[in-house]
VOGU-3710 file (C-alpha; in Angstrom, 3 decimals, decimal comma):
1> mvntereklv> 13,295/18,641/6,985  13,606/18,488/3,172  11,590/20,830/0,994  8,290/19,282/-0,127  6,857/22,463/-1,675  5,438/21,590/-5,063  6,678/24,784/-6,754  10,263/24,069/-5,658  10,034/20,441/-6,809  8,682/21,459/-10,218
11> eaianpdkiw> 11,591/23,910/-10,603  13,940/20,893/-10,525  12,530/19,666/-13,869  12,265/23,039/-15,627  15,597/22,816/-17,472  14,805/21,110/-20,837  18,460/20,135/-21,339  18,740/18,208/-18,060  19,269/14,476/-18,550  18,091/12,274/-15,675
21> dvivvgggat> 19,715/8,925/-15,046  16,388/7,339/-14,126  12,760/8,399/-14,588  10,294/6,208/-12,684  6,664/6,282/-13,815  4,303/5,320/-10,986  4,145/6,328/-7,335  2,948/3,160/-5,644  5,055/0,784/-3,547  7,154/-0,446/-6,464
31> glgtaldaas> 7,724/2,957/-8,057  8,643/4,659/-4,787  10,936/1,791/-3,833  12,628/1,947/-7,242  13,132/5,729/-7,039  14,581/5,320/-3,549  16,950/2,582/-4,682  18,164/4,720/-7,609  18,567/7,942/-5,607  20,344/6,219/-2,720
41> rgyktllleq> 22,891/4,805/-5,209  23,583/8,358/-6,381  21,646/8,428/-9,655  19,774/11,569/-10,766  16,255/10,313/-10,180  12,779/11,614/-11,035  9,492/9,929/-10,082  6,179/10,943/-11,659  2,772/9,818/-10,352  -0,385/10,658/-12,310
51> vdfakgtssr> -2,593/11,033/-9,222  -1,393/10,713/-5,609  1,207/8,423/-4,082  -0,337/4,987/-3,332  -3,703/6,072/-4,773  -4,166/2,653/-6,379  -3,351/-0,840/-5,125  -0,700/0,351/-2,663  -3,247/1,905/-0,253  -5,748/-0,954/-0,499
61> stklvhggvr> -3,838/-3,961/0,836  -4,697/-6,271/3,763  -2,074/-4,239/5,717  0,184/-7,275/6,139  3,958/-7,514/5,828  4,151/-11,251/5,357  5,891/-14,162/3,749  2,646/-15,613/2,468  1,482/-18,739/4,257  -0,595/-19,606/1,171
71> ylaqgdiglv> 2,471/-19,629/-1,083  4,116/-22,058/1,330  1,148/-24,397/0,872  1,639/-24,064/-2,909  5,297/-25,058/-2,491  6,758/-21,701/-3,560  9,581/-21,856/-1,005  11,793/-19,301/-2,788  9,099/-16,598/-2,797  8,276/-17,223/0,873
81> realyergll> 11,930/-17,114/1,953  12,523/-13,865/0,050  9,385/-12,247/1,512  10,253/-13,309/5,075  13,712/-11,783/4,694  12,205/-8,525/3,401  9,659/-8,588/6,237  12,544/-8,573/8,709  14,224/-5,634/6,964  10,984/-3,634/6,983
91> lknathlvkn> 10,549/-4,137/10,712  14,067/-2,775/11,216  13,897/0,122/8,734  10,336/1,336/9,403  9,779/0,303/13,011  7,190/3,040/13,600  4,846/1,562/10,968  5,584/-2,185/10,983  4,769/-4,345/13,979  4,836/-7,978/14,961
101> esfiipnyew> 1,249/-9,267/14,864  0,117/-12,618/16,286  -2,317/-14,601/14,140  -4,456/-17,480/15,350  -5,787/-20,226/13,083  -8,886/-21,641/14,838  -9,081/-25,429/14,428  -12,491/-27,006/13,810  -11,061/-30,359/12,680  -9,310/-32,699/15,115
111> wggafytigl> -6,205/-32,866/12,880  -5,924/-29,095/12,404  -3,632/-28,379/15,348  -0,842/-30,751/14,325  -1,202/-30,014/10,589  -0,894/-26,226/10,870  1,736/-26,329/13,623  4,041/-28,416/11,387  3,467/-26,198/8,345  4,019/-22,972/10,255
121> tiydllagkl> 7,152/-24,311/11,936  8,623/-24,561/8,407  7,466/-20,944/7,858  9,379/-19,891/11,005  12,501/-21,806/9,964  12,527/-20,095/6,555  12,664/-16,715/8,329  15,892/-17,746/10,098  17,375/-14,996/12,288  14,630/-12,599/11,154
131> sfgrskhisk> 11,847/-14,751/12,639  9,031/-12,851/14,378  8,381/-15,649/16,882  7,734/-19,369/17,011  4,445/-20,957/16,028  2,675/-23,091/18,619  -0,516/-24,993/19,246  -2,878/-23,550/21,900  -5,795/-25,139/23,725  -9,479/-24,479/23,120
141> ketisrlpgi> -9,619/-22,504/26,368  -6,714/-20,241/25,383  -8,113/-19,770/21,867  -11,446/-18,578/23,306  -9,631/-16,342/25,803  -7,525/-14,683/23,090  -10,324/-14,476/20,507  -13,367/-13,449/22,582  -15,674/-13,302/19,540  -14,766/-16,728/18,113
151> lqkklyggvv> -17,442/-19,361/17,482  -16,928/-22,061/20,133  -19,042/-24,919/18,778  -16,795/-27,784/17,510  -13,660/-25,732/18,216  -10,678/-27,953/19,078  -8,055/-25,272/19,701  -5,840/-22,992/17,672  -2,397/-22,442/16,210  -0,574/-19,156/16,822
161> yhdgqfddsr> 1,966/-17,783/14,360  3,569/-14,373/13,812  3,673/-12,025/10,854  3,971/-8,294/10,242  1,306/-5,616/10,085  1,624/-2,037/8,819  -0,095/1,026/7,384  0,423/0,870/3,625  -0,175/4,433/2,413  1,668/5,904/5,403
171> lainlaqtcl> 4,707/3,834/4,414  4,339/5,087/0,834  4,399/8,722/2,031  7,462/8,021/4,172  9,166/6,403/1,171  8,446/9,533/-0,901  9,988/11,664/1,862  13,031/9,362/1,999  13,417/9,682/-1,789  13,572/13,474/-1,391
181> eqgatvlnyf> 16,124/13,134/1,415  18,261/10,989/-0,897  18,197/13,680/-3,587  15,406/12,415/-5,850  12,629/14,616/-7,219  9,179/13,065/-6,705  5,966/14,630/-8,018  2,332/13,602/-7,705  -0,359/14,858/-10,115  2,116/14,571/-12,994
191> kvtgllkddk> 0,802/12,412/-15,810  3,159/10,782/-18,304  1,470/11,254/-21,684  4,110/9,853/-24,028  7,595/8,463/-24,496  10,549/10,282/-26,073  12,659/8,199/-28,451  15,979/8,646/-30,177  16,567/6,193/-33,031  13,782/3,921/-31,671
201> kiagvtakdl> 15,396/3,859/-28,210  13,764/5,345/-25,106  15,202/8,786/-24,366  12,705/10,167/-21,821  9,032/11,013/-21,345  6,471/13,691/-22,076  4,569/14,615/-18,904  1,798/17,031/-17,998  1,623/18,848/-14,656  -2,066/18,414/-13,817
211> esgivyqlks> -1,912/21,374/-11,411  -0,637/23,937/-13,943  -1,457/22,238/-17,247  2,153/22,703/-18,434  3,618/19,890/-20,556  7,295/18,964/-20,103  9,750/17,009/-22,261  11,975/15,169/-19,811  15,132/13,391/-20,977  16,461/10,289/-19,270
221> kavinatgvf> 18,940/7,463/-19,766  16,499/4,930/-18,291  12,694/4,950/-18,043  11,005/2,536/-15,655  7,348/1,560/-15,977  6,177/0,839/-12,420  2,510/1,672/-12,890  0,963/-1,453/-11,360  -2,280/-2,461/-13,057  -1,667/0,306/-15,612
231> vddllqkdep> 1,657/-1,071/-16,979  0,031/-2,059/-20,267  -1,069/1,539/-20,913  2,567/2,693/-21,038  3,652/-0,430/-22,916  1,040/0,404/-25,580  2,634/3,845/-25,982  5,947/2,083/-26,561  4,672/-0,715/-28,785  1,069/-0,332/-30,022
241> hkkplvrssq> -0,831/-3,654/-30,309  1,414/-5,300/-27,715  -0,241/-8,242/-25,936  -1,299/-7,338/-22,341  1,249/-8,213/-19,696  -0,928/-8,191/-16,575  -4,243/-9,578/-15,487  -6,067/-7,555/-12,839  -7,460/-9,307/-9,797  -9,714/-7,478/-7,363
251> gihivvdssf> -9,565/-7,910/-3,609  -12,039/-6,260/-1,250  -11,975/-5,546/2,481  -14,703/-4,589/4,898  -14,059/-2,647/8,108  -16,196/-3,091/11,220  -16,053/-2,084/14,864  -13,524/-3,940/17,028  -16,326/-5,171/19,348  -16,916/-8,059/16,909
261> mpgndaimip> -13,573/-9,506/17,992  -11,937/-7,584/20,847  -8,299/-8,316/21,638  -4,915/-7,993/19,998  -4,788/-11,182/17,937  -5,746/-11,546/14,297  -7,524/-14,540/12,770  -6,316/-16,389/9,710  -8,966/-18,585/8,097  -6,883/-21,036/6,030
271> ktddgrvlfv> -9,506/-22,456/3,688  -12,511/-20,647/2,233  -15,066/-21,641/-0,421  -12,847/-20,249/-3,191  -9,635/-21,801/-1,843  -8,175/-18,534/-0,567  -7,291/-17,523/2,965  -9,293/-14,854/4,793  -7,928/-12,531/7,464  -9,618/-10,715/10,340
281> vpwhgrllig> -7,062/-8,181/11,517  -7,149/-5,458/14,203  -6,154/-2,197/12,465  -6,243/1,342/13,894  -8,801/0,340/16,521  -11,141/-1,411/14,052  -11,325/-4,814/12,403  -10,253/-5,300/8,801  -11,755/-8,362/7,087  -10,645/-9,648/3,669
291> ttdtplnehs> -9,793/-10,425/1,002  -11,241/-11,784/-2,255  -9,634/-12,740/-5,558  -11,888/-11,795/-8,462  -10,493/-11,765/-12,020  -11,314/-8,544/-13,870  -10,910/-7,584/-17,505  -10,659/-3,851/-16,822  -9,036/-1,554/-14,290  -9,788/1,832/-12,773
301> lepialeeei> -8,423/4,200/-10,138  -11,519/3,650/-7,989  -12,566/-0,012/-8,237  -15,905/-0,887/-6,614  -16,619/-3,940/-4,452  -18,908/-6,377/-6,258  -22,025/-7,718/-4,551  -20,808/-11,326/-4,754  -17,504/-10,325/-3,098  -19,331/-8,581/-0,253
311> nfvmrtvgky> -21,572/-11,607/0,282  -18,565/-13,966/0,220  -16,630/-12,014/2,904  -19,708/-11,563/5,138  -20,752/-15,203/4,757  -17,242/-16,567/5,425  -16,494/-14,462/8,484  -19,985/-15,242/9,818  -18,969/-18,907/10,124  -16,253/-18,015/12,638
321> ltraperkdv> -17,657/-15,241/14,838  -20,368/-15,575/17,503  -21,813/-12,246/16,344  -21,647/-12,060/12,567  -21,345/-8,532/11,116  -24,336/-7,386/9,082  -24,370/-4,850/6,264  -25,422/-2,076/8,639  -22,291/-2,734/10,742  -19,833/-2,032/7,910
331> lsifaglrpl> -17,977/1,243/8,567  -16,116/1,209/5,271  -15,579/-1,077/2,318  -12,770/-0,765/-0,185  -11,524/-2,585/-3,263  -8,018/-2,845/-4,672  -6,595/-4,284/-7,866  -3,563/-6,554/-7,880  -1,332/-6,402/-10,940  -0,674/-10,081/-11,500
341> aapqegsakt> 1,885/-11,154/-14,039  -0,283/-13,191/-16,403  0,953/-16,675/-17,312  1,760/-17,310/-20,983  -0,997/-19,926/-21,291  -3,557/-17,536/-19,802  -4,893/-19,376/-16,751  -8,219/-17,960/-15,580  -7,605/-18,729/-11,912  -5,895/-15,684/-10,430
351> keisrshkli> -4,757/-17,565/-7,347  -2,578/-19,634/-9,716  -1,039/-16,539/-11,347  2,405/-15,777/-9,989  2,771/-13,310/-7,111  6,502/-13,150/-7,822  7,657/-10,091/-9,739  8,659/-9,952/-13,372  11,062/-7,600/-15,151  10,634/-7,001/-18,858
361> vsasglitit> 12,920/-4,925/-21,090  11,276/-3,829/-24,359  13,212/-3,525/-27,617  13,224/0,249/-27,053  14,886/-0,137/-23,642  11,739/0,621/-21,626  11,983/-1,333/-18,348  8,730/-2,677/-16,907  8,399/-4,130/-13,409  5,184/-5,912/-12,484
371> ggkwttyrrm> 3,721/-8,432/-10,040  5,067/-8,787/-6,507  3,568/-7,381/-3,307  4,199/-4,684/-0,687  6,448/-6,910/1,422  8,931/-7,412/-1,400  8,884/-3,843/-2,783  12,546/-3,236/-1,797  13,820/-6,378/-3,530  11,768/-5,575/-6,627
381> aqdtidkaie> 13,333/-2,099/-6,666  16,853/-3,511/-6,300  16,344/-5,907/-9,212  14,856/-3,105/-11,332  17,765/-0,694/-10,819  20,273/-3,503/-11,384  18,512/-4,059/-14,719  18,548/-0,295/-15,474  22,326/-0,161/-14,891  22,744/-2,969/-17,415
391> taklqphanv> 20,204/-1,659/-19,966  21,055/2,060/-19,890  24,799/1,553/-19,287  24,712/3,573/-16,049  27,872/3,839/-13,938  27,461/0,867/-11,549  26,844/1,596/-7,855  25,952/-0,984/-5,210  22,518/-1,189/-3,613  22,323/0,316/-0,099
401> tkdlsihgnk> 18,622/0,007/0,846  18,992/-3,088/3,062  20,204/-0,852/5,865  18,574/2,427/4,819  16,307/3,832/7,519  12,967/5,076/6,154  11,750/8,571/7,081  10,044/8,551/10,492  11,746/5,338/11,632  11,647/5,239/15,428
411> ndvdrkdhly> 11,760/2,502/18,032  9,295/2,227/20,909  6,417/4,274/19,521  3,291/4,398/21,686  0,694/2,548/19,623  -2,077/3,630/21,984  -1,572/7,164/20,626  -2,812/7,297/17,023  -0,005/9,758/16,162  2,514/6,885/16,413
421> vygsdkedll> 2,382/6,573/12,600  4,405/9,800/12,324  7,328/8,218/14,188  10,137/10,733/14,650  7,947/13,502/13,124  5,369/13,349/15,929  6,845/16,123/18,084  7,204/18,487/15,119  3,594/17,821/14,172  2,386/18,593/17,705
431> alikenpewg> 4,427/21,815/17,650  1,975/23,111/15,011  -0,620/23,476/17,762  1,486/26,252/19,291  1,150/28,102/15,975  -2,645/27,730/16,098  -4,344/26,105/19,145  -7,422/25,263/17,036  -5,311/22,741/15,162  -5,265/20,616/18,309
441> eklhprmeyi> -9,016/19,951/17,942  -10,437/16,754/16,478  -11,507/16,572/12,852  -14,559/14,485/13,805  -16,008/13,536/17,223  -15,980/9,788/16,378  -12,401/9,802/15,116  -9,025/10,368/16,784  -7,463/12,558/14,076  -6,700/16,236/14,713
451> qaeviwairh> -6,570/19,323/12,473  -2,786/19,629/12,836  -2,465/16,432/10,780  -4,095/18,180/7,811  -1,650/21,096/8,019  1,271/18,678/8,394  0,122/16,669/5,354  0,013/19,826/3,205  3,326/21,255/4,408  5,418/18,093/4,654
461> emactvedil> 3,653/15,176/2,918  2,776/16,626/-0,509  -1,001/16,322/-0,020  -2,967/18,420/-2,519  -6,611/17,392/-2,128  -9,236/16,447/0,475  -9,015/12,853/-0,725  -5,206/12,780/-0,386  -5,670/13,630/3,279  -8,772/11,663/4,301
471> arrvrmlfld> -7,874/8,514/2,327  -4,080/8,263/2,499  -2,494/10,688/5,026  -5,037/10,017/7,766  -7,003/6,829/7,037  -10,506/8,059/7,846  -12,115/7,067/4,522  -10,875/3,498/5,002  -11,947/3,330/8,651  -15,306/5,154/8,719
481> araaidtapl> -16,559/6,441/5,369  -19,497/8,385/6,809  -17,252/10,226/9,275  -14,912/11,064/6,362  -17,798/12,523/4,336  -18,853/14,636/7,342  -15,262/15,869/7,744  -14,609/16,822/4,106  -15,848/20,462/4,332  -13,559/21,190/7,326
491> varliakeln> -10,553/19,619/5,585  -11,294/21,574/2,389  -11,414/24,783/4,419  -8,092/24,028/6,118  -6,377/23,237/2,803  -7,881/26,305/1,095  -6,566/28,603/3,790  -3,111/26,972/3,774  -2,754/26,952/-0,032  -4,682/30,162/-0,724
501> rdenwektqv> -7,517/28,504/-2,677  -10,926/30,130/-3,246  -14,441/29,100/-2,223  -15,168/27,458/-5,582  -12,122/25,224/-5,117  -13,445/24,179/-1,695  -16,891/23,313/-3,082  -15,420/21,317/-5,964  -13,141/19,427/-3,577  -16,027/18,466/-1,287
511> adfnhtsrgy> -18,186/17,399/-4,238  -15,345/15,304/-5,716  -14,654/13,654/-2,373  -18,330/12,869/-1,782  -18,503/11,259/-5,225  -15,431/9,080/-4,520  -16,652/8,184/-1,017  -19,866/6,596/-2,246  -17,881/3,525/-3,249  -16,752/3,083/0,379
521> llia> -20,288/3,058/1,816  -22,210/-0,187/2,118  -25,892/0,614/1,999  -27,780/-1,764/4,284
//
């Protein structure tokens, strides 16, 4: 087990004369993937994240590892083929977190069965040897049997296809651990406050440790801006008055009890009022419903679901389920911002803005990666480090991440046991209960999580706060916001004891978490 102690990690950056090969700014999917690509090629790599790993967009996805059926309909064959290939690699390299999920498109038009079967057969063919299974048309009877909550009136049948499903922030944590195993230094709560330049060329960053308040000058041959919706903030530090590169688009999800649609299959609703697709996906014993696509002119670390988005999701899903969820049924609601590479002409429709990634090299040598999605994070990282080799004149080394197993990777995990997300770490986590039997007790009577997971997150997963644990190490805030609020004082107590924090720290942590959690509650 590699050392994840913050003090030890900070020691690695203490030498002011050290020159890194690569400094990655941003600890979401793209940043972590880029740091892993660089470290696994043998480059001296440092990643800095201003808050926690996957705090932003990368913990707020629809939890799908997919090629993008919608992009196929738009004719973007290249993007779909690339994503399907990456989907196959993810299933192989993070088997404990990625699974094959069957999706059913319910058909309420007589032509729907043939139309979607043909389209999805092309989707399967594009996946080639990495296909997750063949698409097929199913009868009305089988559709009702597999989707017990589906509206039966005017239903003709359904089309089944296969895609991937995963836990996004858990994968991010495992990527951070893999970075450490490959020799990188990764730090959360480290805010990049400025750029170092030598003769107008990027030579490193200035960064502040938000835990200690100490400011560091960190030298590097290459600096990579992988800050998602915040890329323009760093670009402004490089070139003030630069035209914005990204347009934020907000997507929301609501979480309800699985009784609204029992079973193992997900629903894909191919055409909604705004032209998007909507998913109803079983996730950690609940149902995840989303998403929306709302253009925004601002971005924040805690985006809030808008009333019109909530109404759209509830109204749309209500057309397909016999028992439509009401506001009082919502266990949690969360919003995420997508960093979309804005088109040069400035189209207002975000569904027309490219989901493919873009690499930009500034005159100073600052490398910015933007756009893309979780599924293609590895390919984005590969392209970014290839560009860094060229830009910063690094000694070339070949990419090795196609076959690089991600921390925790394990075949045949028991998905009925919620601890499956720890993969090969599960036994070590359970061993903590021998150290203290109390840690085997549940965090909350309604939830499956146990106290040992909090201790594990602090000791081995670089968690620092109550929110780190309840939002991104265990997913309680995303699954049942009220249960998470009830659990916060216990989690604060466990962290305080483990990290030797005082009572004031505990109270502040609980207050901060309660403030954040309000955005996840849907008041009936």
